[in-house]
N, C-alpha and C positions, 0 to 999 in steps of 0.2 A: 095731369101730364107727368110723365116719368122725369122730364127735365126738371120740373119744379121739385119733385121728391128728392132728386139727386142734390140740387142746390141747398134745399132746406136741411137735409141730413148732414151735409158738409158744414153748414153754418152751425148746426147744433153740436157737432163734434168739437168745433173750435170754442163755442160758447161754454159748454159744460166743462171742457178741460181748463178753460180760463177761470171758471168759478170754483171748481173742486180741486184743481191741480192733480186730478187722477185720470191718467190716460185710459185705463181700462173702462172706467165708468163712462167717459166721453164716447168711446168706441161703441159700447153697448147702447148708449142713448141714440147715437146717430144711426146705427144699424137698425135698431128697433123702430125708429121713425120711418126709415126707408121701407121696412117690411110692412108696416101698418098702412103706408100710403100706396102700396102696390099689391092689389088683390092676389095676383098670381103667386106671391111669395108667402102669403099668410099660412097656408097649409104645407109649406115646403121647407120648414126649418130643419126637420130631420134629414131631408134629402140634401139640403145645403151643407149641413154638418158632415154627413157621410161623404159627400163629394169632396169636401175640404180635407178631411183626415185621410182620404184615399188618394188625394192629389200627390203625385210623385214629387212635385216641387215642394210641397209642404213637408213631406216625409224626409226629404234630403236637406231642407232648410233648417229643421230643428237641430240635427247633429252639427250642421255648419255653425249655427249660432253658439252652441255649446263649446265647440272647439275655438271659435273666435274669442269668446269670453275667457276660456281657459288659457289661451296664449297670452292675453292681456294680463290675467292674474299672475301667471307664473313669471312673466317679465317683471311685474311689479314686486312680487314676493322675493324674487332672487336678486333684485336691485339691478338687473340688466337694463330695464327701461330707464332707470335713473342715469346709469353710465352712458347709455346710447344717447340720451337726451343731452347730456353734457357735451359729448363729442359733436353732435349735430349743431348745437347752439354755438360751439366754438367755430365750427366750419363756416357758419353764416354770421359770425360775430354777434350772436345773440339777437339777430334781426328777425323780422317777420318771415324771412326766407326759410328759416328752419321749420316753421309751422306749416308753411305752404308746400314745402318740398315733399313731405310724407304723403298727404292725400293725393297730390298731383302724380307722384310716381306710381302709387298703387292704383290710381284711376286709369292708368294705361292698361290695366288688366282686369276685365270684368270678373266679378266673383259675387257669390250670394252675400247680401248685407255688407257690401264692401266698405261703406262709410263707417259702419260699426267696427270694422277691422282696424281702421286707423284711429278711431276715437281715443283709445287709451294713450296712444303715442302723442297725439295732439294735446291731450289733457296734460301730459307730463311736460311737454315742451312749451306750452303756452303760459308760462308763469307770468303773472301780472295781468293776463287777459281775463275778461269776464267769461262766465260759462256760455253766455249767448254768443259772444264773439268766437269762442273756441268751436262751438257747434257750427256756426255759419262758415267759418274758415274751412273746417273739415268737410262740410257738406258741399259747399260751392266748388272748391278747387278739385274735389273728386269728380263732380258731375259735369263741370264745364268741358271735360274731356269728351263727354258723350256727344257734344255738338259736332265732332269731326273724326274722332279716332275710329278706324274701321274694324273694330272687333265686337261692336255691340249688335245684338240680334236684330234690333229694329232697323238698323242701317241696311242690313242684308234683305230684310223684307221690303224696304223702300226700293232697293236695286231691282228686286223681282217685280215689283208693281209698276215701276217706271221704265224698265229695260235700260237703265243707266248702269254703267260699270261702277263697282264699289269704289275704285280709285278716283273716278270722276266726282262722285258724290262727296267723298272725303275732301278732295281738293276744293270743291265749290263751297263746302261748309267751313273750311279752315279760317277764312277771315272772321267768321262769327266766333270761333273759338278764341282768337286773339282779342276780339272786343270784350268777350265775357271774362276772360282771364285778367286783362288789364283793368277792366271795370272793378272786378273783385279786389285786385291789388290796391288800386287807388282808394276805393271805398273803405277798405279795412286797414290800410297802412299809409295812406297819403301818397306823396310823391317820392318818398324815400326809396332808393334803390338797394337791392341786397348787396352785402359786403361779404368777402370770403377770406378765410384764414387757412393756412397750411396746418395740417394735423400731424402729430408725431405718430410713430408706428404703434405705440401702445393705445393712442386715441383712435386710430383707425381700427384696431382690433376690437374696440368697444362697439363698433358698428355691426358686428357679426349677426346680431338678431335681425338686422335689416335684410341681410342676405336670405335668411329663412323666409321672411315675409315676402320678398320679391319672388322667391322660388315657388311659392304657391301659385302666383300668376303664370309663371313659366310652365308649371305642370298642367295648368288649365289650357293655356294657349298652344304649347308645343306638343304635348302628349294627349291632348283632348280628354284630360282627366276631369271628372266631376269635382266641383268645388269642395264638397264635404269630404271627399276622399283625399284630395290634396291637403286639406286642413288636417285630416286625421294623420297622414304621414308626417307632416311637419310638427304637429303637436306631440306625436309619439316620440319623434327624435328629440325634441326639446325636453320632454319629460325624462328621457334617459339621461340627457346631459345634466339636468337639474333635478335629479330624482329626489333629493332631500326636501324639495319644496312642493312636491306633487300633492301631498295630502292637504296641505293648507290651501293650495290653489284650487283643487277640486271642491273643497268645502265652500270657498268664497264664490266659485262659479255657480254652484247649485242655488245659492241665495239669489242669483240674478235671473233665474229662469222663470220668474213671474211674468216675463214678457211673452211666454208661450200662448196664453189665452188671447193676448192682443193680436199676435200673428194669426191665430185661428180665425178671429173675427175679420181680419183683412182678407183672408182667403174666402170666407163666406161671402163677403161683399163682392169679391171678384167673380165668384161663381154665380151670384145673383145677377150681376150685370151681363155675364157672357152666356150662361147656360139657358137663361130664360128670355134671351133676345132683347133685354132692356137697353143695351147699348145701341142696337139698331133703331129702337123706338125713339131714343134721344135724337139720333141722326135725322129721322123722319120728321120729328116735331120741329127741329130747327129749320129744315129746308122748307117746311110748310108755312113758316112765318114770312116767306118772301124776302129773305136776306140775300145780299149780294154774294157772289161766289167767293170773293176774297174774304168777306166777313165770316162766312161759314168755314173757310179754310183756317181761320184763326180761332173762332169760338168753339167749333166742334171738337178739334183735337185738344184744346185747352180744357174743356169740360170733361171730355172722355178720359184725358190723362189724370185729372183730379179725381174722377170717380172710380177709375180702375187701379191707378198707381202703377201701371205697366205701360211702357212706351210702345212696344210693338202691338199691344192690344188697342191702344188709342189710335195708332197709325192705321191698323187694319180696319177699324171701325170707320175712320174719318176719310181716308183717301178715296175709297170707292164712291162715297157720296159726292166729294168734290169733283171727281172725274165725271160723274153723272150730270153735274151742273156745268160741264165744259171747262173745268179747271185742271186739265192734265199737267199743265206747266207749273202748277203750284205745289208739286210734291215736296220740295225742300222746305217750303213754308209750313206745310202740314207737319212735317217731321219735327221742325224746331218747336212748334207750339205743342206738339205731343210731349216733347221733353220738358218744356216749361210747365205744362199742366201736371206732369208727374212730379216735378220738383216742388210744386205747391200742394201736392196731394196728402191729406191726412191719413190715407191708407197706403202710402208709399213706405215700404219696409225700412229703407235706409233712414228716412226721416223719423218714423215711429221709434226705431231702435235707438237712434242717437238722441232723440228727445228724452227717452227713458234713461239713457246713460248719463247725459249731462244735467238731467232734472231741470229742463227749460220748458217754459210755457209755449204751447203750440202757436198761439196767436202772436206772441212776441217774436218767435222765430220767423213766422210768415211776414209780419210787418217789417222786420229787419231785412228780409230778403227782397222785398218788393222793389226797391230802387234798382237792384241788379237785374231782376226779372224785367222791369220796365225798359232799362237800357238795352238789354239783349233782344227784347221783343221789337223795340223800335229799329234796331240795326237789322234784324231779320226781315222786317217789313221793307226796309230800304233795299236790302240785297236781293230778296227773293220774291217779292209780291209782283 
C-alpha cells in the first residue's frame, strides 16, 4: 500500500533525525525507503531529479533562500538587527508581543520560505527563550494566518472547487484563526497580555529594516512580483546602504547553503507523489477501507499534507475524493486539515529550513506543536464538520 509507504517514510525521517541530528541524512533515509517500497519509483530516480531541478518553483526558491539568508546576515553584521530588536522590545516592554509581532506581520504576506525570512529576527528578539520555543513561536504565528487570510493559493483553489466566494471562506475561517492564535499565545506565554511603550524618534528610526521586510510582501501582493525578485530588489538596496558589510555577509550566507540538497529532496518527494499518481492512490486506499466521509475528510488531507508539504496539493488531492463520498459541505474541514498536515510535514520547506536554522530536533518540534495542532483540529471539527 502506498499509504503505508508514506507513513513509514515519514516515521523514518523523524527517527533518523532524532538519532543522528542530521536533517539531510534523515531526508535521504525517508526518501530512499519511499522509493524502495514503490516499484514505480525504483527506475525513476533520474527522472525525479531532472523534474525537480527543472521545476520553476525550485529554480526560483534557491535564489530566494540565498537572499533571505543574505538579508539576515547583513542585518546581523551591520548591527541593524540588534538596534531594531531593542526598539521592538521597548515598544512591547520586552514582552512576548515583540517576538509574536514579527512572524504575524510577515505572515500576512505569502512568500517563499516565509518562516525562514523571520527566523533571524525572532532569534535576536527572543533573548532568554529556548531554541525550540523560538522555532515554534516563529513557525506557528506565521502559519496560523493561513487559516483565514485570503492571499494563500490553496484558499483560492477551495473557492474554485466549492463555488464559495473567497471573502465568505475567509470570514467563515476567521474564528479558527482566533482560536489558533490565542491557543499559541497562552501555550507559549501564559495569560500575560502584551504591554506597549512609546518610542522616541531615534528609536522609531531603528525600525527602518522592518519597512524593507514588509515591502517585500507589498511587492508580491500589489505588484504581483515573484518572491525571489522582490527579495533581490530589497537585498540589493540594503547592500548599497550597508556596502561595507556586504563581503562578510555573502561569505556567511554561502556557508548556510548546505540546505540546498535538503530542498532538492523535498522537491523529489513532491514529484514522486504528484507525477506518478501516488497521491491519488493514497486517496483510493483510504476510501476502500470503508471509513466515514468525515473521517476521510480529516485523515486524507492530513496525510496528503504531511506527505507533500504543500497545502493546495493536499486540498486538490483530498477534496474531490470527499465530494465523491457525498461530502460537498466539508470543504472548510478539508482545507483546515490540509493546512494542519502541512504544518506537521517533514517535507514542508518552512519547517525544514527553520529546523536547520535553529538547530532543533524534528521530533521535539513536532511534539511541542502537537497540543496546538490538537486544539485547532478540535475547534475545526466543532466549527466545520
